N, C-alpha and C positions, 0 to 999 in steps of 0.2 A: 948642836952638840947637846945642849942642854936636854933638848927632847929626846935624843936618842939615849942618853943616861936614864930619864924619866921613864920611858917606854921599856927600858931593860929592867930597871927596877919593879916597875909595875908587873911584868910577866914575871919575874923572879920572885914575886910573892905568892903565886901560883903554886910554883915548885916548892916552897918552903911550906907552903900549906900541905901538900901531898905528903911530904916527907914526915910531917909533924902529927898528922891526923889520917891513919890508915882507917878504910871502913870497918864498921863493926855491923852494920846491917843494910841490907838491899831492900827495896820495895819494887811493886809495880811489875812493869815489862822488864826491868833488870835483871829480875831471876830468870825470865824466859831466854833472854841474851845469853846470859852466862851458862844456863843448861845445854841450850843448843851448841854453843862454842865448845862445851866439853865433848858432847857427843859427835861433833862433826871434825875433833881434832885429829882421829885415827887416820881419815883421808882429807887431811886439811887442804891440800892444794887442790883438789878435785872440787871441793866445797865452795872454793873462793872463785872458780871460773865459771863465766857464764854457760849455761847447758847443764851443771852438775849441782847448780845451788839448789837449796831446799826450796819448797812450794810452801810459804806459809802465809798466816794472814798478814804478815809485815813483808815488805820488798827484802830480798834475802842476802844482800852484798855485807851487811854488817855481820851478820852471822858467819860469813864465811873469813871476813877480816879477824874477827874474835877468835874464830877457830884456828888461825895462824898463830896467834900469841897464846892459847891456851896450853894447859902442861897436862892436860889428862888425868888430873888429879882429884876431880871432884866426883865425877860420875861413877855411879857403883857398878861393878861388874854386870849385875844383871841388865841395867840398863843400857850397858855398851853391849852386850849380847843381844839385847832386843834390836838394838840400832842397827847391827850388823845382819840380823834376819831380815830387818825392813828392808835395807840396801840390797840384800840378796833376793828378796820377795819382787822387787821393784824390777829387777833385770829379768825375772821371770814374767812379771805382768806389769809394763810399764805404767798401767792405769791404776796402781795400787798407791794410796796416799798414806802418808806418815799418820794422820789422825784417825786414819780406819785400821791401824794396827789393834791388835785385842789387848796389848798391854800400853796403849797410849798414854792414859790417866796414870798409872801406877808406874811404869819403867820411865817415861819420858818426862814426869813432872816430879822428878825426885828432889828432896830438899837440899837447899844450898846453904853452906856455912861459910861467910866472908872469910873467917879465920883459916879454913880449910884451903879454900882459893886463893889464899893471900898473894902468893907469887903471880898467878895469873892476872889478878886485879891490878897489881902494881904494874904489870907490862902495860894493860891496857890504859892505866892512868897515865903512865910515860908515853904513850903513843898519843894519847889525847892532848897532854901538854905540848907535845911537838906539833900536833894539828893547829892547836890554840895560837902557837907561835906563827904556824904559815898563815893562818887567817888575818893576822894582823900584818903581816907582809903583804899579802894579798890587797888588803884594802889601801895600804901605802902604793902599792903599784897602780891599782885602779885610780886612785885619786890623781895620781901623776898622769895618767892616761888621759884624764878628763879635763886637764890643764891646769890642775891646782899646783902651785909652787911647794917646795920642799918642805918648808915649816908646816905649812897646815896639812899636808900628806902625813908628816909624822904626828901632828895632833890628832888625826882621825886614828893611826894606830895606838896612839896613847889611850885614846878613849876607849877603844876595845880591851886592850889589856888591863885598865883600871876599873873594869867592870865585873863586880864580884857575881852577879847574876849569870854572867858569863862564864867565868873563870870556875864556876860549880861544875860545869860539864867535863872538866878535865878529870873529876872525881868519878863521873857518872858513867854507866853503861849504854844509856841513849846514845845513839849514834849521829847527834846533831851535829858534832864538831866535824866528824867524817863527811856528813853530806855537805855541809858548809863550804869545807875546802874543796872537794870535787866539784861543787857547783861554780864557786867563784873564780877557782882556776880555770875551767871551762870558759866562763865569761871573758877572762882576761886574755887567755890563748885565742879566742875567737876575735876579739877586738884587735888583737895584734895582726891576726891573720887577714883581718879586712885592710888594715895599712898596707900589708904585702900586696895584696890585691890593688890596692888603688895606686901603688908604685910600679904596678906591671912586673911583678917578680912571681910567676904563676908557680914555681916549684915550691917557694918559701910559704906562698899563699896555700897550696894544697897539702903541705905537711902540717902546717899549724892549724889548718881548718880540720884534718884529719884527727890531731891531737885534740882539739876541742870537742869534736864528735865522741871520742872514746871517753873523755872525762865527764861529758854530759850523760853519757850512757850509763857509766858507772853511778852517776849521781841518781839517775832515774832508777838504777837496781837498789839504790839505798833508800831513797823514799820517793814514791811514785810523783809527786808534784812537779818534779824536775823534768819528767816526760814531756809534758805539754809545752812548757816553757821551753824548753831544747827546740821545738819546732816553730813556736813565736819568733825564736832568736834567728833561726834559718829563714821565715818571713822577713824579718829585718834586714838580713844580708841581702835577700833578694831585692829588696826595695832599695837598698844602697846600690846594687848592681844597675837596676833600673835608671837609678838617678846617675849613675856613672854613664850608661848610654846617652840619656838626654844631653849630658855635657860633651858628648864626643870624645869622651876618654876612652884608652883602652880597655876593653870589658873582659878578655880573654883570663886574666889572671883572676879576676873575682869569680867568674865562672868556677873556674878549677876550684876554688877554694870553696864555694857553696856546695858543688857535688861532691868533694871530698869529705866535708862536714857531714852531709847528710848520710852519705854512705857508712862512715865510719859510725855514726850514732845508731843507725838501724843495725849494722852488722854486728856492734856491742850487745845489742838487745836479742838479736835473732836466735842465737843458739839457746838461750833462756824460753824465750816464746816458744820455741820449736820444742823444746823437751815438756814445757807446761801443756802444750797441746796434746803431744803425743801419750802424756801420763794422765792429764786430768782433763782433757777435753776443752781447754782455754788457753788463749794467749794472754792472758792477764798475768803481769808480773807477781801481783799479791792479791789478796781478796780482802781489802779493808776499805775501798773507796765508798761503796754504797754505805757500809757500815758506818764510817765518818760522817758521811752527807746524812745519813738517817738520824744520827745522834746529835747532830748539829742544828737541825732544823726543828727536831721534836724536843729537844732537852729544854725542860723548864727549872723548877726548882727541885727536880728529884735527884737523888744521888745518880752519879755517874753508871754506877754498876746495875742499877735499878733499870735505868734508860737502856742499857746493852742487853739486858737479859733475854727480851722477846727475840732479837736477831738470831741469837744461838739456839732458842728454843724450837724455831720453826723447821730445822733440818741440821741433820749431822753432816751434810756434804757441804763444804765451804762454796763452791761454785754456785749451788742451788741456793744457798743463803743470800749471796749476792744477788741474784736473779729475784729472789723475792723481795728483797730490801729495795729493789729499784721501783718493783711495782709498788710497794707501799709509800714510797717517798712522791713518786709521781702522782699518787692519788691524792696523799696529803696535801701537795703543792697545788692541786687542782681545786680543793675544797678551801684552803687557808685563805684569810684576808691579807693580801701582800704587804698593806701597811703596817699591821700588826706583827707580822712576821719579821718584817724589816726592822722594827722598833726593838722585838725582843732579842733579834740576833747581834743587834748594835749593843744593847746593854750587857748581852751576854759576853760578848768580845771584850768589851772595856772591863768588865769583872773579872775575867779569867787573865788577861794579860796585866793585870796588876798583882796578881799571885805571883809568889817566887818559889820555885823548886829548892831555893837554899834555905827558905824559911821554913817549908814544908819539912826538909830534912833535918832541921833543928827540932822540929815538933814530933818526928817519928819515934824514938830519937836516932838518926844515923849514927852519930859517934857516941852512942850509950850515954853515959853520965857526964860526958864532956862538953862543954859549951864552948866549942873552938873559936878564937877571936874575941868573944866576949862582947860587952855592948859596943866598942868602936866598930867591930864588923858589922853588926846590924844598923849602926848609924849610915856605916858604908854602903849597905845594902838597900837601905832607903833611898840615899842619895842617887844611887845607881837607877833607881826606878824614875826618879825625876829628871836625871840625863837621859834615861831612854826616850821618855814622853816628849823630851825637848827636841832630841834628834827626830823623832818621828813627826812632829809638829813642822819642825825647820825645813826637811826635808822636800816638801812640795814646793818650796821657795825657788827650787833649781829650775822649776820650769818657766820663772820670770826673771831670774837674775843671772843664771849661767852666762859666761862672758862668751863661750863659744859651745856649740852643741857638738860633740864629738860623737864617734859611734859607739864608744865606750860608755859616754853618759846615756845614750838611747838605751843600750843594753841594760845598764843598772836601774833607769827608769822604768823600762818596759817589765821588769822583775817586780820592781815593787808595786806596781800597780797591779799586775797580774796575781800576786802574792795576797795582797790587801784584799782583793776579792774574794780569793779561795777561802781566807780566813774567816769571811762571813758565812761560807757554806758549812765548813767542818767545826770540829770542837776546837776553838780558839784557846791556847793557854800560854804561859809565857815560854814553855819549852820552844813554841813555833817561832818566837822572836829571834833564835840564834840564826835563823836564815835571813831575817828580815834586816837586822842590826846593821850588819855590813853594807847593804844597800841603802838604808837611812844615813849611816855615817859618811858615805861617799857623797851622797847627795847633799846632804847638809854642809859638808865641806864646800862642793862646788857653789852653793847659794851664798855662804859666807865669803869665798873668794869673789864672787860677783858682786855682793853688797859693799864689801870694803873696799873693790875698785872703783865702784861708783862713788863712794864716799871719799876716797882719796882724790879722784878725780874732780869732784865738786870743789873740795877744800883748795886746791892749787888754782881753779879757775876763779874761785872767790878772791883769793890771795893775789892772783895777777890783777883781777880787776882793781882791788883796793891799792896796790901798789904802782899802777899805771899811771905815769906823769900826765897832768893835764896840760891841754894844748894852750 
């Protein structure tokens, strides 16, 4: 009960923060998310559905979600008219892109004032708060599926809620919490679907598998890294089915689960892939993969904007830019010393993960002259980084000390390994920890339970040996 109260109080602190400190300043990609949400809000339902989403540098689902929450109060009439003209032109010529519009820079990159967009920002912040609450519940549910007792699962949820580095994203327009909730909800549902499959319940297995496929499909439409993981998770499910076959257990329910999962995942992405192929000549969901890889492998001590400038200078067409970046990356990797590259990328990752968007927000300044929370908050922020490092360091011990390996544990460990490897290739920064922290928390909880069980067992065996009467 105490853990429940502490978790509720920790989450409530984020809600109080939002109420007390409205945003005064946006920075970076936040402005783009707000601009596109305001432009898309006149046809908000269409832009939130696969097939009607925008084709941009970033995967498009977050634009659609924020468009559902926007009040159309920020975009100037000139920008709205230009966007309506773009939609009409795209109907006549499907290959026309938004960045090819003659007024793209002037009309679509209008200034945004947080005070003017206050109601939209409040709606997004409340939605992000609900997503943060849901993420804690998902961590609790995954810990329970991995075999952890209730107190440890609640401790995992509390660790998530008590982290100001994570809570910052309830105030932000980066879609990290949206992606994390879609991703981990998909993992949870897939793990439950596998249980239905092993229990020979084909209908429940198929329905749950389809639900997991849709969730992970939407996660891939929010951030591309979920797409490859979804296929890896499908491979893990196929391996589970193969193991079931070797044990001569009923296989048909798991087969239905796997088929429904893969079909639902591809069906979620297919309308947007088809629309992008028709309009832009590519099935890619976004055009930032090779941008991120090129920046990640070539970034040294230079400012990030300076590293990215050549990418945009080579071509005005986003698809062609990606193709050219791919060629440059492959040529660079063929020439660079692998050991030196690995060392630089490891140092870059460690340095970037130490940074905090909460600290950056304080320096911008995000809340103007206010220093919200004062020194206690910044001490808590530094403590949060130490806790994050501890979770990341402790999580691999689950491989050695897990009391039993469930399919849920395997899915979480698979994501942690895949995502950690991916961070070495792209621009690692503290924002990317939002997806990894739930995995690290679950695995650290599994490891703690295993180590604690071994310690308790050793204690009772030693006590029994000491108290055993001599013959």
